N, CA, C and O atoms as CSV, one atom per row, in Angstrom:
chain,resi,resn,atom,element,x,y,z
A,1,MET,N,N,0.879,-1.260,0.310
A,1,MET,CA,C,0.116,0.014,-0.085
A,1,MET,C,C,0.906,1.152,0.193
A,1,MET,O,O,1.625,1.271,1.185
A,2,HIS,N,N,0.732,2.110,-0.840
A,2,HIS,CA,C,1.383,3.365,-0.888
A,2,HIS,C,C,1.171,4.043,0.252
A,2,HIS,O,O,0.086,3.903,0.817
A,3,ILE,N,N,2.042,4.791,0.725
A,3,ILE,CA,C,2.196,5.544,2.096
A,3,ILE,C,C,1.074,6.824,2.110
A,3,ILE,O,O,0.474,7.184,3.123
A,4,LYS,N,N,0.951,7.333,0.977
A,4,LYS,CA,C,-0.012,8.530,0.755
A,4,LYS,C,C,-1.340,7.999,1.266
A,4,LYS,O,O,-1.876,8.513,2.248
A,5,GLN,N,N,-2.138,6.482,0.294
A,5,GLN,CA,C,-3.217,6.156,0.816
A,5,GLN,C,C,-3.464,6.008,2.374
A,5,GLN,O,O,-4.303,6.573,3.076
A,6,LEU,N,N,-2.379,4.977,2.749
A,6,LEU,CA,C,-2.754,4.720,4.267
A,6,LEU,C,C,-2.605,6.171,5.177
A,6,LEU,O,O,-3.435,6.337,6.071
A,7,GLU,N,N,-1.819,6.960,5.013
A,7,GLU,CA,C,-1.762,8.578,5.325
A,7,GLU,C,C,-3.629,8.995,5.305
A,7,GLU,O,O,-4.292,9.483,6.220
A,8,SER,N,N,-4.027,8.630,4.067
A,8,SER,CA,C,-5.352,9.404,3.351
A,8,SER,C,C,-6.368,8.681,4.148
A,8,SER,O,O,-7.457,9.253,4.198
A,9,VAL,N,N,-6.265,7.502,4.816
A,9,VAL,CA,C,-7.351,6.582,5.689
A,9,VAL,C,C,-7.153,6.820,7.055
A,9,VAL,O,O,-8.197,6.968,7.690
A,10,PHE,N,N,-6.078,6.901,7.703
A,10,PHE,CA,C,-5.992,7.208,8.696
A,10,PHE,C,C,-5.994,8.508,9.137
A,10,PHE,O,O,-5.724,8.667,10.327
A,11,LYS,N,N,-6.291,9.721,8.302
A,11,LYS,CA,C,-7.137,10.730,8.527
A,11,LYS,C,C,-8.362,10.760,8.199
A,11,LYS,O,O,-8.606,11.807,7.599
A,12,LEU,N,N,-8.968,10.309,8.276
A,12,LEU,CA,C,-10.149,9.763,7.558
A,12,LEU,C,C,-11.340,10.030,9.186
A,12,LEU,O,O,-10.806,9.614,10.214
A,13,GLU,N,N,-12.543,10.551,9.350
A,13,GLU,CA,C,-12.908,10.361,10.722
A,13,GLU,C,C,-13.327,9.234,11.109
A,13,GLU,O,O,-13.631,8.331,10.330
A,14,SER,N,N,-13.399,9.145,12.550
A,14,SER,CA,C,-13.577,7.469,12.890
A,14,SER,C,C,-14.719,6.443,12.356
A,14,SER,O,O,-14.733,5.221,12.212
A,15,LYS,N,N,-15.674,7.477,12.124
A,15,LYS,CA,C,-16.414,6.779,11.527
A,15,LYS,C,C,-16.743,6.277,10.135
A,15,LYS,O,O,-17.470,5.337,9.811
A,16,GLU,N,N,-16.074,7.078,9.417
A,16,GLU,CA,C,-15.424,7.045,7.877
A,16,GLU,C,C,-14.673,5.610,8.294
A,16,GLU,O,O,-15.200,4.542,7.981
A,17,ARG,N,N,-13.438,5.657,9.003
A,17,ARG,CA,C,-12.652,4.551,9.087
A,17,ARG,C,C,-13.169,3.291,9.396
A,17,ARG,O,O,-12.621,2.263,8.999
A,18,TYR,N,N,-14.293,3.292,10.149
A,18,TYR,CA,C,-14.969,2.024,10.484
A,18,TYR,C,C,-16.072,1.564,9.216
A,18,TYR,O,O,-16.510,0.414,9.177
A,19,GLY,N,N,-16.330,2.257,8.537
A,19,GLY,CA,C,-17.205,2.318,7.269
A,19,GLY,C,C,-15.868,1.501,6.331
A,19,GLY,O,O,-15.896,0.426,5.732
A,20,TYR,N,N,-15.102,2.183,6.447
A,20,TYR,CA,C,-13.529,1.466,5.589
A,20,TYR,C,C,-13.375,0.150,5.524
A,20,TYR,O,O,-13.291,-0.533,4.503
A,21,LEU,N,N,-13.320,-0.383,7.238
A,21,LEU,CA,C,-12.932,-1.437,7.689
A,21,LEU,C,C,-14.187,-2.528,7.818
A,21,LEU,O,O,-13.990,-3.742,7.786
A,22,ILE,N,N,-14.836,-2.232,7.891
A,22,ILE,CA,C,-16.266,-2.915,7.461
A,22,ILE,C,C,-16.051,-3.558,5.887
A,22,ILE,O,O,-16.094,-4.778,5.734
A,23,ARG,N,N,-15.880,-2.890,5.048
A,23,ARG,CA,C,-15.774,-3.044,3.560
A,23,ARG,C,C,-14.753,-3.978,3.142
A,23,ARG,O,O,-14.822,-4.972,2.419
A,24,LYS,N,N,-13.664,-3.367,3.836
A,24,LYS,CA,C,-12.238,-3.636,3.411
A,24,LYS,C,C,-12.371,-5.322,4.180
A,24,LYS,O,O,-11.993,-6.187,3.390
A,25,ILE,N,N,-12.627,-5.628,4.932
A,25,ILE,CA,C,-12.668,-6.622,5.974
A,25,ILE,C,C,-13.431,-7.847,5.221
A,25,ILE,O,O,-12.881,-8.943,5.112
A,26,ALA,N,N,-14.530,-7.629,4.790
A,26,ALA,CA,C,-15.717,-8.331,3.934
A,26,ALA,C,C,-14.793,-8.755,2.553
A,26,ALA,O,O,-14.761,-9.941,2.222
A,27,ASP,N,N,-14.216,-7.962,1.945
A,27,ASP,CA,C,-13.523,-7.845,0.732
A,27,ASP,C,C,-12.486,-8.996,1.078
A,27,ASP,O,O,-12.575,-10.135,0.622
A,28,PHE,N,N,-11.546,-8.581,1.895
A,28,PHE,CA,C,-10.407,-9.604,2.224
A,28,PHE,C,C,-10.481,-10.979,3.271
A,28,PHE,O,O,-9.577,-11.767,3.548
A,29,GLU,N,N,-11.837,-10.956,3.718
A,29,GLU,CA,C,-12.325,-11.807,4.491
A,29,GLU,C,C,-11.435,-12.535,5.980
A,29,GLU,O,O,-11.538,-13.588,6.610
A,30,GLN,N,N,-10.268,-10.890,6.103
A,30,GLN,CA,C,-9.676,-11.331,7.269
A,30,GLN,C,C,-9.297,-9.866,7.815
A,30,GLN,O,O,-9.185,-8.922,7.033
A,31,VAL,N,N,-9.088,-9.718,9.315
A,31,VAL,CA,C,-9.003,-8.864,10.336
A,31,VAL,C,C,-6.927,-9.109,10.875
A,31,VAL,O,O,-6.195,-10.098,10.835
A,32,PHE,N,N,-6.683,-7.634,11.320
A,32,PHE,CA,C,-5.635,-7.990,11.816
A,32,PHE,C,C,-5.675,-7.449,12.997
A,32,PHE,O,O,-6.409,-6.468,13.122
A,33,LEU,N,N,-4.784,-8.011,14.370
A,33,LEU,CA,C,-4.927,-7.917,15.612
A,33,LEU,C,C,-3.511,-7.455,16.279
A,33,LEU,O,O,-2.478,-7.848,15.737
A,34,ILE,N,N,-3.439,-6.657,17.406
A,34,ILE,CA,C,-2.094,-7.228,17.659
A,34,ILE,C,C,-1.896,-7.963,19.032
A,34,ILE,O,O,-2.392,-7.778,20.143
A,35,THR,N,N,-1.131,-8.720,18.620
A,35,THR,CA,C,-0.652,-9.254,20.070
A,35,THR,C,C,0.457,-9.331,20.873
A,35,THR,O,O,1.478,-9.000,20.271
A,36,ASP,N,N,0.619,-9.642,21.986
A,36,ASP,CA,C,2.341,-9.338,23.282
A,36,ASP,C,C,2.624,-10.303,23.159
A,36,ASP,O,O,1.833,-11.169,22.785
A,37,LYS,N,N,4.049,-10.558,23.466
A,37,LYS,CA,C,5.209,-11.553,23.492
A,37,LYS,C,C,4.379,-13.138,23.721
A,37,LYS,O,O,4.688,-14.222,23.227
A,38,LYS,N,N,3.316,-12.827,24.587
A,38,LYS,CA,C,2.611,-14.173,25.133
A,38,LYS,C,C,1.608,-14.655,24.274
A,38,LYS,O,O,1.018,-15.713,24.495
A,39,GLY,N,N,1.380,-13.919,23.283
A,39,GLY,CA,C,0.072,-14.173,22.514
A,39,GLY,C,C,-1.396,-13.635,22.727
A,39,GLY,O,O,-2.299,-14.075,22.015
A,40,ASN,N,N,-1.625,-12.761,23.624
A,40,ASN,CA,C,-2.627,-11.865,24.244
A,40,ASN,C,C,-3.073,-10.998,23.435
A,40,ASN,O,O,-2.281,-10.076,23.239
A,41,PHE,N,N,-4.009,-10.937,22.904
A,41,PHE,CA,C,-4.978,-9.961,22.246
A,41,PHE,C,C,-4.159,-8.218,22.985
A,41,PHE,O,O,-3.795,-8.386,24.149
A,42,VAL,N,N,-3.995,-7.325,22.653
A,42,VAL,CA,C,-3.710,-5.807,23.497
A,42,VAL,C,C,-5.325,-5.388,23.288
A,42,VAL,O,O,-6.123,-5.461,22.354
A,43,THR,N,N,-5.358,-4.978,24.479
A,43,THR,CA,C,-6.664,-3.914,24.626
A,43,THR,C,C,-5.972,-2.319,24.985
A,43,THR,O,O,-4.801,-2.101,25.295
A,44,CYS,N,N,-7.243,-1.168,24.815
A,44,CYS,CA,C,-6.801,-0.340,24.966
A,44,CYS,C,C,-8.101,0.258,25.693
A,44,CYS,O,O,-9.111,-0.442,25.767
A,45,GLY,N,N,-8.083,1.122,26.049
A,45,GLY,CA,C,-9.475,1.453,27.422
A,45,GLY,C,C,-8.859,1.492,28.508
A,45,GLY,O,O,-7.650,1.710,28.427
A,46,ASN,N,N,-9.387,1.325,29.694
A,46,ASN,CA,C,-9.617,1.401,31.263
A,46,ASN,C,C,-9.899,0.249,31.641
A,46,ASN,O,O,-10.206,-0.527,30.736
A,47,LYS,N,N,-9.905,-0.338,33.184
A,47,LYS,CA,C,-10.637,-1.082,33.740
A,47,LYS,C,C,-11.913,-1.525,33.459
A,47,LYS,O,O,-12.292,-2.681,33.268
A,48,ASP,N,N,-12.631,-0.337,33.450
A,48,ASP,CA,C,-14.130,-0.515,32.887
A,48,ASP,C,C,-14.603,-1.474,31.559
A,48,ASP,O,O,-15.452,-2.329,31.307
A,49,GLU,N,N,-13.399,-0.705,30.826
A,49,GLU,CA,C,-14.037,-1.021,29.333
A,49,GLU,C,C,-12.451,-1.592,28.649
A,49,GLU,O,O,-11.503,-0.831,28.454
A,50,LEU,N,N,-12.440,-2.698,28.430
A,50,LEU,CA,C,-11.596,-3.368,27.474
A,50,LEU,C,C,-11.610,-3.448,26.391
A,50,LEU,O,O,-12.221,-4.447,26.011
A,51,ILE,N,N,-10.971,-2.491,25.167
A,51,ILE,CA,C,-11.250,-2.359,24.323
A,51,ILE,C,C,-10.288,-3.190,23.325
A,51,ILE,O,O,-9.245,-2.551,23.189
A,52,ILE,N,N,-10.267,-4.464,22.532
A,52,ILE,CA,C,-9.431,-4.709,21.385
A,52,ILE,C,C,-9.572,-4.105,20.068
A,52,ILE,O,O,-10.604,-4.194,19.403
A,53,PRO,N,N,-8.521,-3.489,19.701
A,53,PRO,CA,C,-8.427,-2.784,18.336
A,53,PRO,C,C,-8.335,-3.829,17.031
A,53,PRO,O,O,-7.863,-4.966,16.999
A,54,ILE,N,N,-8.803,-3.231,16.227
A,54,ILE,CA,C,-8.896,-4.390,15.056
A,54,ILE,C,C,-8.351,-3.229,13.705
A,54,ILE,O,O,-8.336,-2.003,13.810
A,55,TRP,N,N,-7.973,-3.962,12.591
A,55,TRP,CA,C,-7.637,-3.140,11.585
A,55,TRP,C,C,-7.988,-4.201,10.070
A,55,TRP,O,O,-7.948,-5.415,10.270
A,56,SER,N,N,-8.175,-3.925,9.249
A,56,SER,CA,C,-8.802,-4.420,8.241
A,56,SER,C,C,-7.187,-4.849,6.673
A,56,SER,O,O,-7.032,-5.495,5.637
A,57,GLU,N,N,-6.566,-4.080,7.439
A,57,GLU,CA,C,-4.987,-4.437,6.241
A,57,GLU,C,C,-3.814,-4.481,7.240
A,57,GLU,O,O,-3.862,-3.901,8.325
A,58,LEU,N,N,-2.778,-5.187,6.821
A,58,LEU,CA,C,-1.875,-5.392,7.708
A,58,LEU,C,C,-1.102,-4.104,7.886
A,58,LEU,O,O,-0.705,-3.821,9.016
A,59,GLU,N,N,-0.872,-3.358,6.939
A,59,GLU,CA,C,0.163,-2.022,6.732
A,59,GLU,C,C,-0.594,-0.952,8.019
A,59,GLU,O,O,0.033,-0.070,8.606
A,60,PHE,N,N,-1.987,-1.271,8.248
A,60,PHE,CA,C,-2.369,-0.343,9.086
A,60,PHE,C,C,-1.885,-0.696,10.851
A,60,PHE,O,O,-1.372,0.170,11.559
A,61,ALA,N,N,-2.086,-1.687,11.186
A,61,ALA,CA,C,-1.805,-2.685,12.200
A,61,ALA,C,C,0.039,-2.500,12.154
A,61,ALA,O,O,0.414,-2.278,13.306
A,62,GLN,N,N,0.952,-2.526,11.399
A,62,GLN,CA,C,1.714,-2.318,11.262
A,62,GLN,C,C,2.527,-0.813,11.990
A,62,GLN,O,O,3.448,-0.648,12.790
A,63,GLU,N,N,1.655,0.055,11.249
A,63,GLU,CA,C,1.968,2.032,11.670
A,63,GLU,C,C,2.042,1.351,13.149
A,63,GLU,O,O,3.187,1.125,13.539
A,64,LEU,N,N,0.758,0.921,14.205
A,64,LEU,CA,C,0.362,1.151,15.229
A,64,LEU,C,C,1.499,0.405,15.999
A,64,LEU,O,O,1.772,0.973,17.057
A,65,ILE,N,N,2.171,-0.622,15.769
A,65,ILE,CA,C,3.253,-1.290,16.519
A,65,ILE,C,C,4.614,-0.670,16.306
A,65,ILE,O,O,5.431,-0.841,17.211
A,66,LYS,N,N,5.087,0.234,14.927
A,66,LYS,CA,C,5.657,1.475,15.235
A,66,LYS,C,C,6.080,1.884,16.656
A,66,LYS,O,O,7.167,1.516,17.100
A,67,LYS,N,N,5.219,2.656,17.388
A,67,LYS,CA,C,4.913,3.510,18.076
A,67,LYS,C,C,4.447,3.005,19.289
A,67,LYS,O,O,5.236,2.763,20.203
A,68,GLU,N,N,3.136,2.804,19.403
A,68,GLU,CA,C,2.302,2.597,20.691
A,68,GLU,C,C,2.428,0.880,21.317
A,68,GLU,O,O,2.251,0.644,22.512
A,69,TRP,N,N,2.700,-0.025,20.479
A,69,TRP,CA,C,3.005,-1.597,20.736
A,69,TRP,C,C,4.252,-1.658,20.010
A,69,TRP,O,O,4.109,-1.882,18.808
A,70,LYS,N,N,5.475,-1.512,20.433
A,70,LYS,CA,C,6.646,-1.699,19.840
A,70,LYS,C,C,6.843,-3.186,20.111
A,70,LYS,O,O,7.172,-3.741,19.063
A,71,LYS,N,N,6.774,-3.884,20.960
A,71,LYS,CA,C,7.227,-5.149,21.424
A,71,LYS,C,C,6.497,-6.182,20.852
A,71,LYS,O,O,7.067,-7.254,20.644
A,72,CYS,N,N,5.334,-6.034,20.565
A,72,CYS,CA,C,4.118,-6.829,20.024
A,72,CYS,C,C,4.246,-7.344,18.894
A,72,CYS,O,O,5.348,-7.195,18.366
A,73,ARG,N,N,3.185,-8.117,18.139
A,73,ARG,CA,C,3.393,-9.024,16.417
A,73,ARG,C,C,1.955,-8.212,16.138
A,73,ARG,O,O,1.292,-7.365,16.736
A,74,ILE,N,N,1.864,-8.905,14.973
A,74,ILE,CA,C,0.752,-8.640,14.485
A,74,ILE,C,C,-0.318,-9.926,14.140
A,74,ILE,O,O,0.224,-10.933,13.685
A,75,LYS,N,N,-1.057,-9.945,14.232
A,75,LYS,CA,C,-1.721,-11.567,14.118
A,75,LYS,C,C,-3.258,-11.289,12.766
A,75,LYS,O,O,-4.182,-10.477,12.816
A,76,LYS,N,N,-2.973,-12.220,11.839
A,76,LYS,CA,C,-4.322,-12.318,11.313
A,76,LYS,C,C,-4.848,-13.376,11.712
A,76,LYS,O,O,-4.371,-14.416,12.166
A,77,VAL,N,N,-6.397,-12.857,11.408
A,77,VAL,CA,C,-7.452,-14.055,11.762
A,77,VAL,C,C,-8.760,-13.795,10.841
A,77,VAL,O,O,-9.562,-12.878,10.663
A,78,GLU,N,N,-8.522,-15.189,10.322
A,78,GLU,CA,C,-9.767,-15.280,8.856
A,78,GLU,C,C,-11.289,-14.768,9.327
A,78,GLU,O,O,-11.697,-14.958,10.472
A,79,LEU,N,N,-11.824,-14.309,8.623
A,79,LEU,CA,C,-13.225,-13.495,8.851
A,79,LEU,C,C,-14.077,-14.551,9.576
A,79,LEU,O,O,-14.734,-14.067,10.498
A,80,THR,N,N,-14.229,-15.871,9.390
A,80,THR,CA,C,-15.402,-16.797,9.892
A,80,THR,C,C,-15.009,-17.111,11.563
A,80,THR,O,O,-15.797,-17.245,12.499
A,81,ASP,N,N,-13.299,-17.183,11.577
A,81,ASP,CA,C,-13.037,-17.513,13.060
A,81,ASP,C,C,-13.535,-15.888,13.723
A,81,ASP,O,O,-14.280,-15.807,14.699
A,82,PHE,N,N,-13.134,-15.018,13.206
A,82,PHE,CA,C,-13.162,-13.607,13.877
A,82,PHE,C,C,-15.098,-13.504,14.573
A,82,PHE,O,O,-15.518,-13.171,15.681
A,83,ILE,N,N,-15.601,-13.819,13.703
A,83,ILE,CA,C,-17.337,-13.671,13.539
A,83,ILE,C,C,-17.366,-14.776,14.710
A,83,ILE,O,O,-17.915,-14.193,15.645
A,84,ILE,N,N,-17.075,-15.964,15.084
A,84,ILE,CA,C,-17.202,-16.604,15.850
A,84,ILE,C,C,-16.745,-16.157,16.917
A,84,ILE,O,O,-17.573,-16.158,17.828
A,85,TRP,N,N,-15.817,-15.797,17.156
A,85,TRP,CA,C,-15.017,-15.227,18.251
A,85,TRP,C,C,-15.810,-13.767,18.974
A,85,TRP,O,O,-15.505,-13.467,20.128
A,86,MET,N,N,-16.537,-13.159,18.422
A,86,MET,CA,C,-17.378,-12.019,18.816
A,86,MET,C,C,-18.292,-12.441,19.176
A,86,MET,O,O,-19.164,-11.582,19.304
A,87,ASP,N,N,-18.735,-13.891,19.565
A,87,ASP,CA,C,-20.002,-14.142,20.504
A,87,ASP,C,C,-19.013,-14.577,21.632
A,87,ASP,O,O,-19.718,-14.778,22.621
A,88,LYS,N,N,-18.105,-14.741,21.846
A,88,LYS,CA,C,-17.248,-14.826,22.830
A,88,LYS,C,C,-16.942,-13.884,23.481
A,88,LYS,O,O,-16.792,-14.010,24.697
A,89,LEU,N,N,-16.774,-12.742,22.882
A,89,LEU,CA,C,-15.983,-11.324,23.282
A,89,LEU,C,C,-17.353,-10.801,24.030
A,89,LEU,O,O,-17.192,-10.251,25.120
A,90,GLU,N,N,-18.437,-10.910,23.615
A,90,GLU,CA,C,-19.674,-10.479,23.802
A,90,GLU,C,C,-19.947,-10.725,25.304
A,90,GLU,O,O,-20.175,-9.875,26.164
A,91,THR,N,N,-19.868,-12.237,25.453
A,91,THR,CA,C,-19.926,-12.813,26.404
A,91,THR,C,C,-19.048,-12.297,28.004
A,91,THR,O,O,-19.288,-12.176,29.206
A,92,GLU,N,N,-18.089,-12.147,27.161
A,92,GLU,CA,C,-16.685,-11.495,28.302
A,92,GLU,C,C,-16.697,-10.101,28.511
A,92,GLU,O,O,-15.680,-9.610,29.000
A,93,ASN,N,N,-17.825,-9.230,28.186
A,93,ASN,CA,C,-17.796,-7.890,28.011
A,93,ASN,C,C,-16.845,-6.636,27.592
A,93,ASN,O,O,-16.612,-5.532,28.085
A,94,TYR,N,N,-16.339,-7.465,26.248
A,94,TYR,CA,C,-15.113,-6.896,26.100
A,94,TYR,C,C,-15.936,-6.112,24.850
A,94,TYR,O,O,-17.079,-6.352,24.461
A,95,LEU,N,N,-14.968,-5.074,24.334
A,95,LEU,CA,C,-15.320,-3.848,23.197
A,95,LEU,C,C,-14.646,-4.640,22.272
A,95,LEU,O,O,-14.094,-5.734,22.393
A,96,VAL,N,N,-14.845,-3.610,20.976
A,96,VAL,CA,C,-14.327,-4.027,19.564
A,96,VAL,C,C,-13.631,-2.508,19.108
A,96,VAL,O,O,-14.454,-1.802,18.527
A,97,GLY,N,N,-12.573,-2.020,19.230
A,97,GLY,CA,C,-12.133,-0.587,18.270
A,97,GLY,C,C,-12.188,-0.405,16.771
A,97,GLY,O,O,-11.089,-0.686,16.293
A,98,GLY,N,N,-12.509,-0.271,16.435
A,98,GLY,CA,C,-12.776,-0.226,14.689
A,98,GLY,C,C,-11.782,0.743,14.368
A,98,GLY,O,O,-11.938,1.917,14.706
A,99,PHE,N,N,-10.521,0.262,13.589
A,99,PHE,CA,C,-9.531,0.766,12.983
A,99,PHE,C,C,-9.073,2.202,13.683
A,99,PHE,O,O,-9.265,3.339,13.253
A,100,PRO,N,N,-8.378,1.761,14.953
A,100,PRO,CA,C,-7.823,3.091,15.447
A,100,PRO,C,C,-6.875,3.894,14.618
A,100,PRO,O,O,-6.334,3.283,13.696
A,101,ASN,N,N,-6.551,5.268,14.796
A,101,ASN,CA,C,-5.408,5.712,14.037
A,101,ASN,C,C,-4.623,5.840,14.715
A,101,ASN,O,O,-4.685,5.139,15.725
A,102,GLN,N,N,-3.617,6.647,14.594
A,102,GLN,CA,C,-2.263,6.510,15.543
A,102,GLN,C,C,-2.293,7.079,17.033
A,102,GLN,O,O,-1.519,6.981,17.985
A,103,LYS,N,N,-3.571,7.743,16.819
A,103,LYS,CA,C,-3.918,8.309,18.284
A,103,LYS,C,C,-4.575,7.810,19.207
A,103,LYS,O,O,-4.763,8.327,20.309
A,104,LEU,N,N,-5.119,6.387,18.692
A,104,LEU,CA,C,-5.873,5.421,19.486
A,104,LEU,C,C,-7.451,5.792,19.291
A,104,LEU,O,O,-8.234,5.006,19.826
A,105,ASN,N,N,-8.042,6.973,18.539
A,105,ASN,CA,C,-9.164,7.277,18.274
A,105,ASN,C,C,-10.448,6.104,16.854
A,105,ASN,O,O,-10.574,5.765,15.677
A,106,SER,N,N,-10.773,6.048,17.612
A,106,SER,CA,C,-11.729,4.733,17.051
A,106,SER,C,C,-13.458,4.882,17.123
A,106,SER,O,O,-13.876,5.792,17.840
A,107,ILE,N,N,-14.232,4.225,16.575
A,107,ILE,CA,C,-15.685,3.777,16.763
A,107,ILE,C,C,-15.617,2.607,17.760
A,107,ILE,O,O,-15.040,1.617,17.312
A,108,VAL,N,N,-16.042,2.519,18.904
A,108,VAL,CA,C,-15.741,1.095,19.828
A,108,VAL,C,C,-17.419,0.773,19.837
A,108,VAL,O,O,-18.326,1.495,20.250
A,109,VAL,N,N,-17.483,-0.528,19.252
A,109,VAL,CA,C,-18.907,-1.123,19.442
A,109,VAL,C,C,-18.738,-2.242,19.748
A,109,VAL,O,O,-17.725,-2.856,19.414
A,110,LYS,N,N,-19.823,-2.826,20.545
A,110,LYS,CA,C,-19.764,-4.326,20.920
A,110,LYS,C,C,-19.805,-5.411,20.063
A,110,LYS,O,O,-20.670,-5.369,19.187
A,111,PRO,N,N,-19.202,-6.202,20.101
A,111,PRO,CA,C,-18.678,-7.483,19.414
A,111,PRO,C,C,-19.826,-8.101,18.618
A,111,PRO,O,O,-19.578,-8.694,17.569
A,112,ILE,N,N,-21.164,-7.976,19.112
A,112,ILE,CA,C,-22.230,-8.291,18.329
A,112,ILE,C,C,-23.095,-7.548,17.448
A,112,ILE,O,O,-24.035,-7.993,16.790
A,113,GLU,N,N,-22.515,-5.935,17.535
A,113,GLU,CA,C,-22.999,-5.158,16.672
A,113,GLU,C,C,-21.641,-5.029,15.468
A,113,GLU,O,O,-21.966,-4.542,14.385
A,114,ILE,N,N,-20.180,-5.446,15.643
A,114,ILE,CA,C,-19.330,-5.734,14.363
A,114,ILE,C,C,-19.527,-6.815,13.641
A,114,ILE,O,O,-19.247,-6.776,12.443
A,115,LYS,N,N,-20.050,-7.999,14.231
A,115,LYS,CA,C,-20.346,-9.112,13.526
A,115,LYS,C,C,-21.747,-9.212,12.885
A,115,LYS,O,O,-21.966,-9.934,11.913
A,116,ASN,N,N,-22.857,-8.306,13.595
A,116,ASN,CA,C,-23.861,-7.914,12.481
A,116,ASN,C,C,-23.496,-7.305,11.280
A,116,ASN,O,O,-23.742,-7.728,10.150
A,117,HIS,N,N,-22.884,-6.268,11.591
A,117,HIS,CA,C,-22.077,-5.334,10.507
A,117,HIS,C,C,-21.491,-5.771,9.226
A,117,HIS,O,O,-21.892,-5.349,8.141
A,118,LEU,N,N,-20.466,-6.683,9.379
A,118,LEU,CA,C,-20.064,-7.788,8.565
A,118,LEU,C,C,-20.653,-8.771,8.071
A,118,LEU,O,O,-20.285,-9.077,6.937
A,119,ILE,N,N,-22.030,-9.820,8.874
A,119,ILE,CA,C,-22.529,-10.057,8.025
A,119,ILE,C,C,-23.736,-9.425,7.273
A,119,ILE,O,O,-24.482,-10.139,6.603
A,120,PHE,N,N,-23.870,-8.476,7.352
A,120,PHE,CA,C,-24.386,-7.721,6.584
A,120,PHE,C,C,-23.710,-7.075,5.387
A,120,PHE,O,O,-24.316,-6.711,4.380
A,121,GLU,N,N,-22.665,-6.986,5.545
A,121,GLU,CA,C,-22.019,-6.195,4.380
A,121,GLU,C,C,-21.356,-7.530,4.027
A,121,GLU,O,O,-20.642,-7.127,3.109
A,122,CYS,N,N,-21.141,-8.617,4.104
A,122,CYS,CA,C,-20.813,-9.607,3.076
A,122,CYS,C,C,-22.015,-10.022,2.625
A,122,CYS,O,O,-21.791,-9.810,1.433
A,123,LYS,N,N,-22.882,-10.357,2.638
A,123,LYS,CA,C,-24.424,-10.432,1.991
A,123,LYS,C,C,-24.035,-9.754,1.224
A,123,LYS,O,O,-23.164,-10.366,0.606
A,124,GLN,N,N,-24.194,-8.468,0.730
A,124,GLN,CA,C,-24.002,-7.584,0.114
A,124,GLN,C,C,-22.811,-8.236,-1.244
A,124,GLN,O,O,-22.784,-7.760,-2.379
A,125,TYR,N,N,-22.244,-8.971,-0.937
A,125,TYR,CA,C,-21.117,-9.797,-2.055
A,125,TYR,C,C,-21.899,-11.083,-2.708
A,125,TYR,O,O,-21.531,-11.512,-3.801
A,126,GLU,N,N,-22.767,-11.559,-2.143
A,126,GLU,CA,C,-23.396,-12.468,-2.528
A,126,GLU,C,C,-24.397,-12.643,-3.797
A,126,GLU,O,O,-24.955,-13.722,-3.999
């Protein structure tokens, strides 16, 4: 991905980045997350709000590990596995941060919401 495209997408408002995220995940059928050395997914937020950040493309996640999570790794998750995982995250009261930018600004949604958004978007491709 060209650096100018990367920068222009990161500059979008959170709502626009979330729409981009949903479309691209449906297109590529994969999600990128960041894990620590132990393989645990990183979270942001506070004690009351555990938010798991996700991205639709590797290059965006790579930008975040350059500064925010330097000692972490990127993990690709297939869409079907991600959708199934959302049910578990919902019962564990996690939230999902849809496409945080470098300042970690993002749309925060319940796992069931992003699951439904992704299922709806995927049906548009059938």
